[in-house]
N, C-alpha and C positions, 0 to 999 in steps of 0.2 A: 496364846489366847484361850479364853474359857469356851467350852462347849457345854452348855447347860443340859442339852438333850441327852448326851452320853455321859455326863458327869466326869469330863476329862479336862486336862490342861494340855493344849496342843502347841506344837512348834509352829510359829508363824511361817518359817521358811519351808516347812513341809507339813501341811495340815493333816496328813494321814498318820503322823507320828505324835505320840503322847508321852507325858511324864508317867513313869511306871516303876514297878518293882522289876528287877532283872528276871529274865526267863530262867526258870528253875528255882527262883526264890519263893518265899511264902510269907504268911503273916505271923508265923509262930515264933520267930527269933529276931534278934537285932543283927544289924551289920550287912544286910543285903543292899547291894548298890542301887542307887536311884539312877535311872537311865531314861533316854528317849528311844522309843522303838515303835514299830507299826501298831496301829490300833486294831484290836480284835473285839468284836461286839460282846462276846461272852466272857471276856477275860476280866475277872473281878480285881486282879492285881493292878489294873489301870484306872480304877475309879478313885477320884480325888475329891477332898473337901477343902475349902478355903475358909479360914476363920480370921475375922478382922480383930486380931488381938496383938499384944506386944510380941508374944512368942507363940510357938506351937501352931503356926499359921497353916501349914500344909500337912494334911493327914491322909493316909491311904485308908482303904475300906477296912483294914485290919486294926486301925487305931494307932499305927505307928506314924511318927512325924519325920518330915524331911530335915536332915541334920547335917551340918557342916562339920567335918571331922577335925579341922584345925583352924588356925587363925590366918593362914596364908592365902594368897590369891590363887594358888594352884593346888590347894587341898580339894578333896572330893566330897561328894554328898552320899549319904546312906540313909536307910530307914532305921529308926531307933525308937525305943520307948520314949514317950514325950516327957520333956522336962522344961522348966521355966527359966532357961538361960538363953543368952543371945545367939548361940549356935543353932537354935531352933526358930529364930525369928526372921521373917521375910517381909519385904514391902513391895508394893506394886509401883513401878515407874513407867508411866505411859508416854513420857516425853522422849526418851531415848537420847540419841546423839544429835546435836545441832551443829551443822557444818557451816562456818562462815564462808562467804563466797571467796573463791580463789582470786587473787589479784590479777592474774593473767589468763588469757584464753587458752584452750587446749592446744597442745602441740607447739606453743611458743617456747623456744629454748631459754633457759635461765640458769644462773649459778646461784647456789645458796651460800652466802658468806656469813662468817661469824661476826658478831658485833663487838667482840674483844678487840683490843686496839690495833692488832695486826691485820684484822679482816681476812683471816685465812679462809680458804674455800673448802667446802665439803666435797669429798670424792670417794670413790670405791675402787678397789683394785685387788685386795688380798683375799683369795679364796679360802674359806674355812670348812669346806665340805658341805654336802647336801645342797649344792648349787647356791650357796650363800656367800656374800662378800661383805667384809667389814666396811663400815663407814668411818672415815678419819678426816681430819683437817690438814691442810698443807698450804705452803706458800703458793700464791696464785699461778696457775699454768693453764690458761684457757685453751691452749692448743690440744689438750687432752679431752677427748669426748666423754671420759668417765667423770668429768667435773661438771657435766651439764645435765639438767633435769627438765621435765615437762609436767604440767598438771593434766589430770583426766577427771573432769567434773562428774561424769556419769558414775564412775566407780569410786569417787572420793579418794583418789590415790595420787601420790607423787611418783613419777616414773623416771627410770633412767633413760636419758636420750639415746645412749648407745645400744640399749636393749630395752625396747619399749614394752616388752612383756614382763619386765622386772620392775619391782616397786620397792619404795622405802618402807621398811617393816620391822617387826620383832623377829628374833631368832626362832627357829622351829623348836617346839617342845618346851618353851619356858613360860608360855602364857603371858600375863601382864607383869611378871615379876620384875622388880626394880633392880637396876644395876647391870642388866645384861646388854650386850652390844646391840646397837642399831645396825641393820644390815640392808643390803639390796638382795632381793631374792625373787623367784618367779611369782607372778600374780596368781592367787588361788581363789579369788572372790570370797575371802573370809574377813571376819571382823578385824583381824590383825593386820590386814592390808590397808585399812582405811586410816587416813591421816588428815588432821585439821590444820589449816594455816591461819594463824591469828595475827592481825596487824598489831603493832605496839612495840614497846621497848624490848620486851623479852617474853619468854613462854610462847614463842611464836609457832613452834611445831609440836603438836600433841597427837598421841595415839588415842584410840578409843578406850583405853584403860586409864586415861587421865594422866599419863606420864609424859614428860617433856623431853625433847631432844636436847642432850646435855653433853658438852665437852667434858670428858671424865676428869674429875679432881680439880676442875677449874685451871688446868695447866694449859697455858697459851703457848704451846710448842708445836713444832713441825711434826706431822704424822700422829698427833694424839688421837686416841680412839674416842668414838662418840657412842654414848649409851642412852638408854631411857631411864629417867630419874624423876623423883618427886619434884613437882614444879616449885620454883622459888624465884627470888628477885635478882639473882646475880646474872652478869652479862654472859656467862658461859652457856646460858639457855636463850640467848638473843641471836636471832638470825634475820637476814634481809636478802632480798632478791636483787641480783645484778644481771 
């Protein structure tokens, strides 16, 4: 959010923190990291200007612009001499994420079944380190608790019935990158934990990065891995509640 009195851009989740130049940086050179850190009233490195232009939108008090170093979703931002290309361009989005209502009440057990013709069930079992478990599809075996899930409307999560503090999520450390495994891991109250359920033929399960839950390579086979992928119209991104 903007704070006009202090000329800062603040984090909504912690309003005492602001967009800034890293501690130890200065206005004299390029390449210093853009960071969020605690606000200090006399710190000129934290003063920001917003320009309603195509590019060069966010400038610090030294005249350097907020710059995305690459084209990927997990590239980082630095302060750099201002240029008129898209890596310096930013827009304001006040809408954020809209969560469709979950079709079941909290704590009601359900299975997530693929809409591919065998209707295999989503389940988790294989530990891959860092307290994370791969999601895969398999022939239906409802006796296994790891094939059951519940919704949590307050946190916008899909949780494991067998471990209710574990949620359907992205892998640690990969951000919103496409093609990485969908996992079950401990809830951390982060944006990566939040999942949208959409009714319809496909694209039913989406993360907040706009990626869809996808049976990898459209292979309708036992134990096939499930990933996050660009949303499309094929039935390997179609899921329903049983």
